[in-house]
N, C-alpha and C positions, 0 to 999 in steps of 0.2 A: 583228540579233544579233551578226554578225561585226564590224560597226562599233563596237558597244558594247564588245566585248572588246578591240578595238584601243585605244580610248580609255583603258581601265583600265591596260593594259600601258604605254602611252606615259606616262600620269600617274605610274605607279610608277617607270619609268625616269627621268623628269624629276626626281622628288622625290629619288631616290638621287643623281643627278648634282649637283643644285643644292646638296645638303647637302655636297658636296665642293668647293664654291665655283666650279664650272664655270658659265659664263654662257651659252654657246652650245652647242647639241647638234642633231644630225640624228637623226631616228627614221624608219626605213623600215618601213612596214607591208607585208610581202610579200603577205598575202592581199588587202589593200585596194588594192595597187598605187599607194601614195602615199608621198611623203616629206614629213616635217614639219620645218620649221626652227623651233627653239625658242630663245628668248633670255630669260634671267632668269625662267624659269618660265612664259613666255608663248608661245603658238603665234603665230608671226609670219606664216608662210605655209605653205600646203600645195600641193604640186606633184604632178601625175599622173606616173607612171613606168611603165616596163616592167621586169619581173623575169625571172629565169631560168625557162626552160621545164622541164617535168617531167624530161626526160633530163639537163638541166644546171641544177639549181636554184640559186637564190641562197643563199649561206650565211646562217645565222642566228647571232647572237651580238653581242659588243661589239667594235667596231673603232675606228679613228680616221682622220682625214684625214692620210695619210702623205706625199702629194705632190700638187702642183697643176701642171698643164701646159696652156698655151695652145697651140692648134693641134697636138695630139698626132699622132704617127705610130703606125699600127697594125702590129703584127708578128704573123705566124703562120709556123710553119715553112715555108720555101719561098716566102713572100710578104710583101711590105712595101707598105703604102699610106701615102703621105705626106699631109700636110694638104690638104684640099680636099673637094669635094662627094662623092667616092667613099669617103671615110674612114668606116668603121663607128663610130668614136669621136666623130664630130661635131667640134665646135670646142673642147671642153674635156674634161679628164680629171682626176679627183680619186681618187688611189689610196687604198685602204682599209687598207693595211698587211697585206694578206693576198694573197700573190703572185697576180697576174693579175686581181684583182677591184677594181672601182672604180665610181664614179659618173661617167657621161659622157654626152655628146650622142649624136646618132645621125643617120645618113643615111637612116633608115627611120622617119620620124615616125608613120606609121600603126601601128607596133608599140606605141606608148604605150598603156597600159591593158591590155596583154596579158602573158602569160607567154611571152616570145619570145626572151630573150637566152641567152647561154651562162653566165649566173650574175651578170653585172654588172647594175647599176642604170642603165637608160637614161632620158634625159630629152630633151625637145624642146630643140633648140639654144638658143633664146632663153631658156628656163627655166634650163638649166645655166649659161649665161653669167651670168645674174642671181645664181644661187646661188653660183657660183664667187667672185663679188665679196664675198659675205657671210660666207664661211667661211675659216678659216685652217688651216694644218698644225697638227695636234695636237687639233683639235676632235673630240670623241667622236661616233661614229656607231653607233647600235644598229639591227640588222636583226632584226625580230621576226616570228614566225609565229603568235603568239596576240595577241588584243586584249582590252582591258578597257573597262568602261562609260564612265568619265569622258572619256578622250581620243576614244573612238569618237563620243561625243556632239559633241565639239568639231569633229571631222572631218566631221560631217554637213553643214557649210557649208564647202566648199573653195574659196571665192572668195578673191582676193588680199587682201581686207580682213579675213579671218578673224583675230580676236584673242580668245583666251580665256586666263584666268589659271588657272594650276595651283597649288594650295596645299594642302599636307597630303594629297596624293593625290586631291584632288577639284577641281572647278571652282567658282569663286565667281561 
């Protein structure tokens, strides 16, 4: 049921965006812990993610890729971790235009699929490196907490070969 709701929300978001001539969009399903790369109304790839834990939830709403950083440095009051295996941001950072929140790699790959972050979207380093090459600054990113039927159905198959066409709010 939850997957069905995700599909409907993602289809609606995709339809609205593509009506505005956007060709690429990321849709993050917080409850399903997946991120969807869409291009020209098609689901190109679905990646597993970690989202914010209950005490520090991921925000929901409409954002955009505001920055892209290779080998980021992690900052916390009183502590800085440069690029490398100990860095909690992994190998890539894509800021969401909302201070302190982004899509990034991780040095804790076992957290993927969990509600484990401080609100950011975590990905396995090899996945975030791939996604990083496919998106640009300005690309829209929707973080959703509800799902709909059409896109949930598309997300039922989360293999790299997943390709579904979204048209008029539904799949063909």
